[in-house]
Structures are given as structure tokens and as C-alpha cells.
C-alpha positions in Angstrom: 12.2 -43.9 32.3 10.9 -43.0 28.8 9.9 -46.6 28.1 7.7 -47.0 31.2 4.5 -46.3 29.5 5.3 -48.6 26.6 6.2 -51.4 29.0 2.9 -51.0 30.9 0.8 -50.6 27.8 2.2 -54.0 26.6 0.5 -55.5 29.6 -2.8 -55.2 27.9 -1.8 -55.8 24.3 -2.8 -58.7 22.1 0.4 -60.7 22.4 0.6 -60.6 26.2 -3.1 -61.4 26.6 -3.1 -64.3 24.2 0.1 -65.9 25.5 -1.5 -66.2 28.9 -4.4 -68.4 27.8 -2.7 -71.7 27.8 -0.2 -71.1 30.6 -2.1 -73.2 33.1 -3.6 -75.5 30.6 -3.4 -79.3 31.0 -2.7 -80.0 27.3 -1.6 -83.5 26.5 -2.0 -84.9 30.0 -5.7 -84.7 30.8 -6.5 -88.5 30.8 -3.4 -89.2 32.9 -4.2 -86.4 35.3 -7.7 -87.7 35.8 -6.3 -91.1 36.8 -3.6 -89.6 39.1 -5.6 -86.8 40.8 -7.1 -89.0 43.4 -3.6 -89.3 45.0 -2.6 -87.0 47.9 0.2 -84.4 47.8 -0.5 -83.5 44.2 1.5 -80.3 43.8 5.1 -80.9 45.0 6.7 -79.5 41.9 4.3 -76.6 41.7 5.0 -75.8 45.3 8.8 -75.8 44.6 8.3 -73.6 41.6 6.3 -71.0 43.5 8.8 -71.0 46.3 11.6 -70.5 43.8 9.7 -67.5 42.2 9.0 -65.7 45.5 11.6 -63.4 47.0 13.6 -60.2 46.3 13.6 -59.3 42.7 10.9 -61.9 42.0 7.3 -62.0 43.2 6.1 -61.1 46.7 3.7 -64.0 46.7 1.8 -66.5 44.5 -1.2 -68.9 44.7 -1.9 -71.9 42.6 -4.5 -74.7 42.8 -5.5 -78.0 41.3 -8.9 -79.5 41.8 -10.0 -83.1 41.2 -13.5 -84.2 40.2 -16.1 -83.2 42.7 -13.5 -82.4 45.4 -12.2 -79.3 47.1 -9.0 -78.1 45.5 -5.4 -78.4 46.8 -4.0 -74.9 47.2 -0.4 -73.8 47.3 0.1 -70.3 48.7 3.6 -68.8 49.0 4.8 -65.4 50.2 3.0 -62.1 51.0 0.5 -59.9 49.2 3.1 -57.2 48.4 6.7 -56.4 49.0 5.6 -53.8 51.6 2.6 -55.8 52.7 3.4 -58.6 55.2 0.0 -60.2 55.0 0.4 -63.7 53.7 -0.9 -64.8 50.3 -3.9 -67.2 50.9 -6.7 -68.7 48.8 -8.8 -65.8 50.1 -6.4 -63.0 48.9 -8.2 -60.7 46.4 -6.7 -60.5 42.9 -7.6 -58.3 39.9 -8.7 -61.0 37.5 -9.2 -58.7 34.5 -10.2 -60.8 31.4 -11.0 -63.9 33.6 -14.2 -61.8 33.9 -15.1 -62.8 30.4 -16.0 -66.4 31.0 -18.3 -65.3 33.9 -20.1 -62.9 31.6 -20.2 -65.6 28.9 -21.9 -68.0 31.2 -24.4 -65.4 32.4 -25.4 -65.0 28.7 -25.7 -68.8 28.3 -28.2 -68.7 31.2 -30.4 -66.3 29.3 -30.0 -68.4 26.1 -31.0 -71.6 28.0 -34.1 -69.8 29.3 -35.1 -68.8 25.8 -34.7 -65.1 26.6 -32.2 -64.6 23.8 -30.8 -66.8 21.0 -27.2 -67.4 20.1 -27.6 -66.2 16.5 -30.0 -63.4 17.3 -28.9 -60.0 15.9 -27.7 -57.7 18.7 -29.8 -54.8 17.1 -33.0 -56.6 18.2 -32.0 -55.8 21.8 -29.8 -52.7 21.1 -31.2 -50.9 18.0 -28.2 -48.6 17.8 -26.2 -51.5 16.4 -28.4 -52.1 13.4 -26.5 -50.2 10.7 -22.8 -50.6 11.5 -20.0 -49.5 9.3 -16.7 -51.3 8.9 -13.2 -50.0 8.2 -12.1 -50.7 4.6 -8.6 -51.3 6.0 -8.0 -52.9 9.4 -6.7 -50.2 11.8 -6.7 -47.7 8.9 -8.9 -44.8 8.1 -12.0 -44.2 10.2 -13.8 -42.4 7.3 -13.1 -45.0 4.5 -15.8 -47.4 5.5 -18.4 -49.8 4.1 -21.7 -51.1 5.4 -21.4 -54.3 7.5 -22.6 -57.1 5.2 -24.4 -58.9 8.1 -25.6 -58.0 11.6 -23.6 -58.6 14.7 -25.1 -61.5 16.6 -24.9 -62.7 20.2 -22.6 -65.5 19.1 -20.2 -62.9 17.7 -20.1 -60.9 20.9 -19.3 -64.1 22.9 -16.6 -65.3 20.6 -14.7 -62.1 19.6 -16.0 -62.4 16.1 -18.2 -59.3 16.1 -15.7 -57.0 14.4 -15.8 -54.7 17.4 -12.4 -53.3 18.2 -10.5 -53.0 21.5 -8.4 -50.0 22.6 -5.8 -52.4 24.0 -5.4 -54.1 20.6 -6.1 -51.6 17.9 -3.6 -49.0 16.5 -4.0 -45.7 14.7 -6.9 -43.3 14.5 -9.5 -45.7 15.7 -7.8 -45.9 19.1 -7.9 -42.1 19.4 -11.6 -42.2 18.6 -12.2 -44.8 21.3 -10.3 -42.8 23.8 -12.2 -39.6 23.0 -15.4 -41.5 23.6 -14.2 -43.0 26.8 -14.3 -46.6 25.5 -11.7 -47.8 28.1 -13.5 -50.7 29.8 -10.8 -51.4 32.5 -8.7 -49.7 35.0 -5.0 -50.3 35.9 -3.4 -47.5 37.8 -3.7 -43.9 38.9 -0.1 -43.2 38.2 0.5 -41.0 35.1 3.4 -43.1 33.9 4.6 -41.1 30.9 1.1 -40.8 29.5 -0.1 -44.4 30.2 -3.3 -43.1 31.8 -4.6 -41.9 28.5 -8.4 -41.6 28.9 -11.2 -41.8 31.4 -13.8 -44.6 31.1 -17.3 -43.6 30.2 -19.8 -44.0 33.0 -22.5 -46.6 32.7 -23.0 -49.6 30.4 -25.8 -47.9 28.4 -23.5 -44.9 27.7 -20.7 -47.3 26.8 -22.9 -49.2 24.4 -24.2 -46.0 22.8 -20.7 -44.7 22.3 -19.4 -48.1 21.0 -22.2 -48.1 18.3 -20.7 -44.9 16.9 -17.2 -46.5 16.3 -16.5 -48.4 13.1 -15.9 -52.1 13.2 -12.5 -53.4 12.3 -13.7 -56.5 10.5 -16.9 -57.7 8.9 -19.0 -59.5 11.6 -18.5 -63.3 11.7 -15.3 -63.3 9.6 -12.3 -63.1 12.0 -11.4 -63.8 15.6 -10.2 -60.5 17.0 -10.0 -59.7 20.7 -12.7 -57.1 21.4 -15.1 -55.3 23.7 -17.8 -57.8 22.9 -18.2 -59.2 26.4 -18.4 -55.6 27.8 -21.2 -55.0 25.4 -22.8 -58.3 26.4 -23.1 -56.9 29.9 -25.5 -54.2 28.7 -27.4 -56.8 26.6 -27.9 -58.8 29.8 -29.1 -55.7 31.6 -31.7 -54.9 29.0 -33.0 -58.5 28.7 -33.0 -59.2 32.5 -34.2 -55.8 33.6 -31.5 -55.8 36.3 -28.2 -54.0 36.6 -25.5 -56.2 35.3 -23.6 -56.5 38.5 -26.8 -57.3 40.4 -27.7 -59.9 37.8 -24.3 -61.7 38.2 -24.6 -61.6 42.0 -28.1 -63.2 42.0 -27.6 -65.6 39.1 -24.0 -66.9 39.6 -22.1 -65.5 42.6 -24.6 -66.0 45.4 -25.9 -69.5 44.4 -22.3 -70.7 43.6 -21.0 -69.4 47.0 -18.7 -66.9 45.4 -18.8 -64.3 48.2 -15.6 -62.4 47.2 -16.1 -61.8 43.5 -16.9 -58.1 43.0 -16.5 -55.1 40.8 -15.7 -52.9 43.8 -13.7 -54.2 46.8 -15.3 -53.1 50.1 -13.0 -50.9 52.2 -13.2 -53.5 55.0 -11.5 -56.0 52.7 -8.7 -53.7 51.5 -6.3 -55.7 53.6 -6.9 -58.8 51.5 -6.2 -57.1 48.1 -2.8 -57.9 46.7 -0.6 -55.2 45.2 -0.4 -55.1 41.4 3.1 -54.5 39.9 4.4 -53.3 36.6 7.6 -55.1 35.6 9.9 -52.4 34.1 13.2 -53.6 32.8 13.0 -56.6 35.2 12.1 -54.4 38.3 8.8 -54.7 40.1 7.2 -51.3 40.5 3.9 -51.0 42.5 1.3 -49.6 40.2 -1.8 -50.3 42.3 -1.3 -50.9 46.0 -4.0 -53.0 47.7 -4.5 -50.5 50.6 -5.4 -47.6 48.2 -6.4 -49.5 45.0 -8.5 -48.2 42.2 -10.7 -51.2 42.9 -11.8 -49.8 46.3 -13.7 -47.1 44.4 -16.9 -47.5 42.4 -15.9 -48.2 38.8 -17.2 -46.2 35.9 -19.3 -49.3 35.0 -19.4 -53.0 35.8 -17.5 -54.0 32.7 -18.1 -57.6 31.7 -14.8 -58.0 29.9 -12.2 -57.0 32.6 -13.8 -55.5 35.6 -13.9 -58.2 38.4 -11.8 -58.9 41.4 -11.9 -62.4 42.9 -10.0 -64.9 45.0 -8.5 -68.2 44.1 -11.1 -69.9 46.3 -14.0 -68.1 44.7 -12.8 -68.6 41.1 -12.2 -72.3 41.8 -15.9 -72.5 42.8 -16.9 -71.1 39.4 -14.7 -73.6 37.6 -15.9 -76.5 39.8 -19.5 -75.5 39.1 -18.7 -75.7 35.4 -16.9 -79.0 35.8 -20.1 -80.3 37.5 -22.3 -79.0 34.6 -23.9 -76.2 36.5 -24.1 -77.7 40.1 -22.1 -77.2 43.2 -22.8 -78.3 46.8 -26.0 -79.9 45.7 -27.3 -76.7 44.3 -28.0 -76.0 40.6 -26.6 -72.6 39.5 -26.8 -73.0 35.7 -28.5 -75.5 33.6 -26.5 -78.3 32.1 -27.6 -77.1 28.7 -26.1 -73.7 29.4 -22.8 -75.1 30.6 -22.4 -77.6 27.8 -23.1 -75.0 25.2 -21.0 -72.3 26.7 -17.9 -74.5 27.0 -18.2 -75.8 23.4 -16.7 -74.3 20.3 -19.1 -71.5 19.3 -17.0 -69.9 16.5 -18.9 -69.1 13.3 -18.3 -71.7 10.6 -15.0 -71.1 8.8 -13.5 -68.8 11.4 -10.2 -69.9 13.0 -9.8 -69.3 16.7 -6.8 -67.9 18.5 -3.3 -69.5 18.4 -2.1 -69.5 21.9 1.3 -71.1 22.6 0.3 -74.0 20.3 -2.3 -75.1 17.9 -5.4 -73.1 16.9 -8.1 -73.4 19.5 -11.8 -72.9 19.4 -13.7 -70.3 21.4 -16.8 -70.7 23.6 -18.7 -68.2 25.8 -15.9 -65.8 26.7 -13.1 -68.4 26.9 -10.8 -70.5 24.8 -12.0 -74.1 24.0 -9.4 -76.8 23.2 -9.6 -78.8 20.0 -8.2 -82.2 19.1 -6.1 -83.5 22.0 -7.2 -80.5 24.1 -10.9 -81.2 23.6 -12.9 -80.3 26.7 -10.5 -77.7 28.1 -12.2 -74.3 28.6 -10.9 -71.1 30.3 -9.1 -67.8 29.9 -6.6 -65.5 31.6 -6.2 -62.1 33.0 -3.8 -59.4 32.1 -2.2 -59.3 35.5 -1.0 -62.9 35.6 -4.1 -65.0 36.6 -5.2 -68.1 34.7 -8.1 -70.4 35.2 -8.9 -73.5 33.2 -11.4 -76.4 33.5 -11.3 -79.8 31.9 -14.9 -80.6 31.1 -14.2 -84.2 30.1 -12.4 -85.2 33.3 -13.8 -82.8 35.8 -10.5 -81.1 36.7 -9.5 -77.5 37.1 -6.3 -75.6 37.6 -5.3 -72.0 38.5 -2.4 -69.7 39.1 -2.7 -66.2 40.6 -0.1 -63.5 40.4 -0.3 -59.7 40.1 2.1 -58.3 37.5 2.0 -56.6 34.2 2.9 -57.4 31.4 2.2 -61.0 32.2 4.7 -62.2 29.6 7.6 -60.2 31.1 8.5 -63.2 33.3 8.7 -66.9 32.6 6.5 -67.9 35.5 3.4 -69.0 33.6 5.1 -71.4 31.2 7.2 -72.8 34.0 4.0 -73.4 36.0 2.6 -75.5 33.2 5.8 -77.6 33.1 5.8 -78.0 36.9 2.1 -79.1 36.8 2.9 -81.8 34.2 5.9 -83.0 36.3 3.6 -83.4 39.3 1.3 -85.5 37.3 4.1 -87.7 35.9 5.5 -88.2 39.4 2.1 -89.3 40.7 1.7 -91.8 37.8 5.2 -93.3 38.6 4.1 -94.0 42.1 1.0 -95.9 41.0 
């Protein structure tokens, strides 16, 4: 089909990514949910929803969860890991979480800030000198030769909040995308299939080479002036390497994954675990087409680099441990993973003064360390989503967290995620009525 590549490309565009962000949010019901969550059998409506969405012409399988303060989550797992994979979906099924990598990278940066090894408003060029004299497009997504000097340096805050002015090949249009592709600035992998040109470029190898190439690409906005989805968290991975003296993937393992008990969160899935990796599907004109089968996935091979923006694979059980650790201000199972200062700062609104955050299925939100931060009635909600239908959110005020895990692209091609939010609210109301 001639439209195949356009459909799959939409899986990673700005609209599809941003619409995911609030899909599993708890907007408008957080205080009520905190009161009701102590009740058993919390997810009857969510269970019915997932059951309804699994079957021929729908999804092969789905997983969702809701966790109450200080407690193990309640999981709902329905169906199998693929239409031709009979292994059941479980909380330990491996999923490509894509941009749900960003909050993990953000919290790793917060750890360094809390230790005094870098500062939130420190210029990036003090760590990576190649970013000292950046140029900016005179016209957004316009000419890559009509440029002006950046009026201020990119800071660590800018990288964490998508306000650096750095572009993103999945967002930008025009000649700047072609430049990014020529330089291999493709910090993610989706499929080996050459679906009418969708596989456009090969990722550059290594985070240092990635950073060096990115420094040669014009910014799309002046730093600190606009929220614009970017490769900032991928670049932050290299900043962390330089400051810690460790490879980024090793740093994450030692600093977050091992102490938090996240044994299945990796950039490369071991061959022995291939049987737990769900198949990812492209939804083309309502039909599910396997674009990355678990048994022979791209994620079984060593990636070009451990990209901090979209590189991780995880499980619902593992990612819930990350959210639970945040909800408990850096502790889990009696062990401190991150300092309370790091968690409080990272889950707060870090946007530069005067910059509006993303509008995601509702009012403008703030942005913290790699994830959206709720404002007003949503205050305390932090989290983000992945391009293949995964969402994870934590309510820092009430100690709650919610997730849904699917594997399909584009993630706005089906109405699953908005319906999940509705079902979650219905479960809460039902619990309240029984009180």
C-alpha cells in the first residue's frame, strides 16, 4: 500500500506522541482515588475494557495496572503476546517503552544534580564544549543556512524539559530532517521492514558521536523560549556519561535499575528472554501488521547507542517499581534509590519562566525531568508515554500510579487509551459508591 510508510511515520510524530501523555492520567479524580484505592477488586471496568479490546481485528493482548500507596499493584493481563505468539500477556512481558525512557533518564540526571555534580541551569557547553556556539534557524523548519547565533546557551534544564531548541527527526519537516538523517541522528529503532521507504536512515553509533553530530545541526528555536519535543534526553545520556565516567547504560543499571529491583529494563533484550518480548504492530487502515516480532526483534541486537530518549524495553512490573519508587520519594522495599530532593525536583515543573508546556488532551501542563507535570487540579501528576502504546503515570500527592501497556503504532490509531482513562474513572466511582 502506498500509504504504509506515512501511516507508520505517524506513529512517531508530534500529535501521536503528545496525545498519549494523558491517556492513563488520573485527572480530576486523584483525591477520590486515594480514598478508594484501599478497597479490593479495583479494576473491574478496566478488566472488562481490556477483554473487549482483545481478539481478532483488535489487540492480541494488553496489560494494565493500578498501584495504591506503598502497596504492590493490581495487574490486569489479557490475551497473548502476539497474534501468532500463544504465550500469555503477563506483568513480566517485555514491551518497547520508547519515550517512557525519558523520565528514567531525567531522574538519572536529577541524581547528579542532587549530588552537586551538575546544576540545573548549568550551560551544557561546560560539559560538552561543542555546544558552545550554536546557531538557530531564522524560520522554524525553514532554511538550514539562514541562521542566527543562539542568544543564550543551552542549559541542563532545557535538555530535561524540551526547551533547548534542539530538533527531532520525528517532529521536524523540510531540509533539517534530511540533514539529521544524513548525520544518523535517528535515536530509535522501529522495524527492519523497508515499508515504502519508512526505514530512512541508520542511527549513528555511540552517544559521543551522536552528540558531536547533533552539535552541527541548527536549533529550531532559541533556547529557553518554546516547548518543542526534542532529542534533549538523548543528549543528556552523553552528559551523564561524561560527568559520571561510566557508560550511560551501566550508569542506569547501577544507579536506578539494580537498587530499584528493575531486573528486566534493558536497551538490549537477552536472547534467552526473546520469548517474553511482545510483537509490535503497525495499524494500517485498521489492520494489524507485525512490524517487529518478539522472536526476531531489533531489540535482541545491540543498539547503535543506549539512547536516553526512546531506547528501553521494560515490563509492567518493572516500570511500576520505578513509579512506586518515585511515589515513595526515592525509596522502595526499605532501600533508598534516589534522594528525596532529586525526586521532588524532578517531578516538579521545571519549565523556564514564561514558557508554556504541552497541551495534551486538555489544559496546558508543566514539564519536569523528562515527563509531563500536571498543573492546577492535576498538580502532582508526573509521567509520560511511549510511541507504541505504553503509558505510565504517578500521583506524587496521593502515592498512586497507573499504567497501560500495548504494542501498536501509531498509538492514536485506535481509541484504546482514551477508553482506558474512562474505565479507570468508572472503577473509582464504583468503589466510592460501595463505601
